[in-house]
C-alpha positions in Angstrom: -0.8 -40.0 102.9 1.1 -39.7 99.6 4.7 -38.6 100.0 5.5 -36.3 97.0 8.9 -35.4 95.5 9.0 -32.5 93.0 11.5 -31.9 90.2 11.5 -28.4 88.8 13.8 -26.1 86.7 11.7 -23.0 86.6 9.2 -20.9 88.7 7.3 -23.8 90.2 3.9 -22.0 89.8 2.0 -25.3 90.1 3.6 -26.0 93.4 1.6 -23.2 95.1 -2.0 -24.7 94.7 -0.7 -28.2 95.7 0.9 -26.9 98.9 -2.2 -24.7 99.6 -4.5 -27.8 99.2 -2.2 -29.8 101.6 -2.1 -27.0 104.2 -5.9 -26.7 104.1 -6.4 -30.4 104.6 -7.9 -30.8 101.2 -5.2 -33.1 99.8 -3.8 -36.2 101.7 -0.2 -35.7 100.7 3.0 -34.1 101.8 5.8 -32.5 99.7 8.9 -34.2 101.1 11.6 -32.7 98.8 12.1 -30.4 95.9 15.0 -30.9 93.5 16.2 -28.5 90.8 18.9 -28.7 88.2 18.9 -24.8 88.1 20.4 -23.2 91.2 18.5 -19.9 90.4 15.1 -21.6 89.9 12.3 -19.8 91.7 10.9 -23.2 92.7 13.8 -23.4 95.2 12.7 -20.1 96.7 9.2 -21.5 97.0 10.6 -24.5 98.8 12.3 -22.2 101.3 9.1 -20.2 101.8 7.2 -23.4 102.5 10.0 -24.9 104.6 10.4 -27.9 102.3 13.7 -29.7 102.0 15.3 -28.7 98.7 18.4 -29.5 96.7 20.2 -28.1 93.7 21.8 -30.9 91.7 23.9 -29.7 88.8 23.5 -31.7 85.6 26.4 -30.1 83.8 29.4 -32.3 83.0 27.5 -35.4 84.1 26.2 -38.4 82.2 22.4 -38.3 82.2 22.3 -41.6 84.1 24.7 -40.3 86.8 22.6 -37.1 87.3 19.4 -39.1 87.4 20.9 -41.5 90.0 21.6 -38.6 92.2 18.0 -37.4 91.9 16.7 -40.9 92.5 18.9 -41.4 95.6 17.5 -38.2 97.1 13.9 -39.2 96.4 14.4 -42.7 97.9 16.1 -41.1 100.9 12.8 -39.1 101.5 10.7 -42.3 100.9 8.8 -40.5 98.1 5.8 -42.3 96.6 5.1 -40.1 93.7 7.3 -37.7 91.7 5.8 -34.6 90.2 7.6 -32.9 87.2 6.7 -29.2 87.6 8.5 -27.3 84.9 11.4 -29.8 84.9 13.3 -29.0 81.7 15.1 -32.2 81.2 14.3 -35.5 79.6 14.7 -38.3 82.2 16.8 -41.4 81.4 15.3 -44.7 80.5 16.8 -46.1 83.8 15.2 -43.5 85.9 11.8 -43.9 84.3 12.0 -47.7 84.7 13.0 -47.4 88.3 10.0 -45.1 89.1 7.5 -46.6 86.6 4.0 -45.6 87.4 5.2 -43.1 90.0 6.2 -40.1 87.9 3.6 -37.5 86.6 4.2 -34.6 84.3 2.0 -31.7 83.2 2.0 -30.7 79.6 0.5 -27.4 78.5 -1.8 -28.8 75.8 -4.6 -31.3 75.3 -2.4 -34.3 74.5 -1.9 -35.9 72.0 -2.1 -32.5 70.3 1.2 -30.5 70.4 3.2 -33.2 72.1 7.0 -32.9 72.5 7.1 -29.1 72.8 7.8 -27.1 76.0 6.4 -24.0 77.6 5.5 -21.1 75.3 6.3 -22.9 72.1 3.3 -25.2 72.8 1.0 -22.2 73.2 2.3 -20.8 69.9 1.5 -24.1 68.2 -2.1 -23.9 69.6 -2.4 -20.4 68.1 -0.9 -21.4 64.8 -3.2 -24.4 64.5 -6.2 -22.1 65.2 -7.4 -24.5 67.9 -10.7 -23.6 69.5 -9.7 -25.0 72.9 -6.6 -25.9 74.7 -5.7 -26.8 78.3 -3.3 -29.1 80.1 -2.7 -32.8 80.5 -1.3 -34.5 83.5 0.1 -37.9 82.4 2.3 -40.7 83.7 5.8 -40.4 82.4 7.1 -43.2 80.2 10.2 -43.5 78.0 8.2 -42.0 75.1 8.0 -38.2 75.7 4.4 -37.0 76.3 2.9 -40.4 75.4 2.3 -41.8 78.8 -1.3 -42.7 80.0 -3.4 -39.6 80.5 -4.6 -39.1 84.1 -6.3 -35.7 83.9 -7.1 -33.1 81.3 -8.5 -29.6 82.0 -9.8 -27.5 79.1 -10.2 -23.8 78.3 -11.4 -21.8 75.3 -9.0 -20.2 73.0 -10.3 -16.7 72.4 -9.6 -14.8 69.1 -7.6 -12.1 71.0 -5.5 -14.7 72.9 -1.7 -14.4 72.8 1.0 -16.8 73.9 1.1 -15.0 77.2 -2.6 -15.0 77.8 -2.9 -18.7 76.9 0.0 -19.5 79.2 -1.8 -17.8 82.1 -5.1 -19.5 81.3 -3.5 -23.0 81.1 -1.3 -22.5 84.2 -4.4 -21.7 86.3 -5.7 -25.2 85.3 -2.4 -27.1 85.9 -2.5 -26.9 89.7 -6.1 -28.2 89.7 -5.1 -31.0 87.3 -2.2 -32.0 89.5 -4.3 -32.0 92.6 -6.9 -34.2 90.9 -4.2 -36.6 89.6 -2.6 -36.9 93.1 -6.1 -37.6 94.6 -6.7 -40.3 92.0 -3.2 -41.9 92.2 -3.0 -45.2 93.9 0.3 -46.5 95.4 1.5 -49.6 93.5 2.4 -51.6 96.6 
């Protein structure tokens, strides 16, 4: 059983298929804690709905290392094995990444290495601007180099001529939950 911790700043859309797979017995994992740096993040509402321990940790007026230590302490307190970044809109400190090396995964809304470094809708706009024929999502290990960690899973979809930023975002988000589930299933504890 893999004990998951989730960091999220936004809606937490990808949390739903993960929790559903766990509840159906299709994924040998448990979500132990959800942490957000945004007190109004919908991911915290999802945590309440699923009865998952959750915390708001304010990052404002704190050094990055101090904020990250608070997160790390919460994760360690829950004996988390693997940290999922689900719409977490902050870059983690070098110290945090080192402490959790090989145990943090992120989803990026493109087929890395294409369109690395961007976030959310700006990435979908880049895909459209580049006239890419396909896009998708990439679940990768987090390293100190943003969006350059080892790729664990990629899921692809076609970019149709009539696609917009919104339609691409919807297509890609449908793939993200599947990609996370596949990555969790394939992840091995480094013990």
